[in-house]
C-alpha positions as CSV (number, residue, x, y, z in Angstrom):
1,X,37.7,-25.2,-80.6
2,X,36.5,-21.7,-79.7
3,X,37.1,-19.9,-76.4
4,X,33.4,-20.3,-75.7
5,X,33.4,-24.0,-76.4
6,X,36.4,-24.5,-74.1
7,X,34.9,-22.3,-71.4
8,X,31.7,-24.3,-71.5
9,X,33.5,-27.6,-71.4
10,X,35.5,-26.4,-68.4
11,X,32.3,-26.1,-66.3
12,X,31.4,-28.7,-63.8
13,X,29.0,-31.3,-65.3
14,X,25.7,-30.1,-63.7
15,X,26.6,-26.4,-64.3
16,X,27.3,-27.2,-67.9
17,X,24.0,-29.0,-68.2
18,X,22.1,-26.0,-66.9
19,X,23.9,-23.7,-69.2
20,X,23.4,-25.8,-72.3
21,X,19.7,-26.5,-71.5
22,X,19.2,-22.8,-71.2
23,X,21.3,-21.4,-74.0
24,X,21.5,-24.2,-76.5
25,X,18.2,-26.0,-76.0
26,X,16.2,-22.9,-75.0
27,X,14.5,-24.2,-71.9
28,X,13.3,-21.9,-69.1
29,X,14.4,-22.2,-65.5
30,X,11.3,-24.2,-64.5
31,X,11.7,-26.7,-67.4
32,X,15.4,-27.1,-66.5
33,X,14.6,-27.6,-62.8
34,X,12.1,-30.4,-63.8
35,X,14.4,-32.1,-66.2
36,X,17.4,-32.1,-63.7
37,X,15.3,-32.6,-60.6
38,X,16.7,-29.4,-58.9
39,X,14.9,-26.3,-57.7
40,X,14.4,-23.3,-60.0
41,X,16.5,-21.3,-57.5
42,X,19.4,-23.8,-57.9
43,X,19.0,-23.5,-61.7
44,X,19.3,-19.7,-61.4
45,X,22.3,-19.9,-59.1
46,X,24.1,-22.4,-61.4
47,X,23.4,-20.3,-64.5
48,X,24.8,-17.2,-62.7
49,X,27.9,-19.1,-61.7
50,X,28.3,-20.6,-65.2
51,X,28.1,-17.1,-66.8
52,X,30.7,-15.8,-64.4
53,X,33.0,-18.7,-65.0
54,X,32.7,-18.4,-68.8
55,X,33.3,-14.7,-68.6
56,X,36.5,-15.2,-66.5
57,X,37.7,-18.0,-68.8
58,X,37.3,-16.0,-72.0
59,X,38.6,-12.8,-70.4
60,X,41.7,-14.7,-69.2
61,X,42.2,-16.4,-72.5
62,X,42.0,-13.1,-74.4
63,X,44.5,-11.5,-71.9
64,X,47.0,-14.3,-72.5
65,X,46.6,-13.8,-76.3
66,X,47.1,-10.1,-76.0
67,X,50.3,-10.6,-74.0
68,X,51.6,-13.0,-76.6
69,X,50.9,-10.7,-79.5
70,X,52.2,-7.6,-77.7
71,X,55.6,-9.1,-77.1
């Protein structure tokens, strides 16, 4: 699996759902909030946290690979 797929799967269930509905399904925040019965503000916060987590995961994974290859 790719780093992105692993990063997405590492997200908590609700956060992963928000991310996937936005990025993979293409829903907007209002549609996601209706589908998951959460506020649009919560959707925005969860999306922000998902992107940060994915960024950290991928950055960390690439750092580990760089260390292995630079030995």
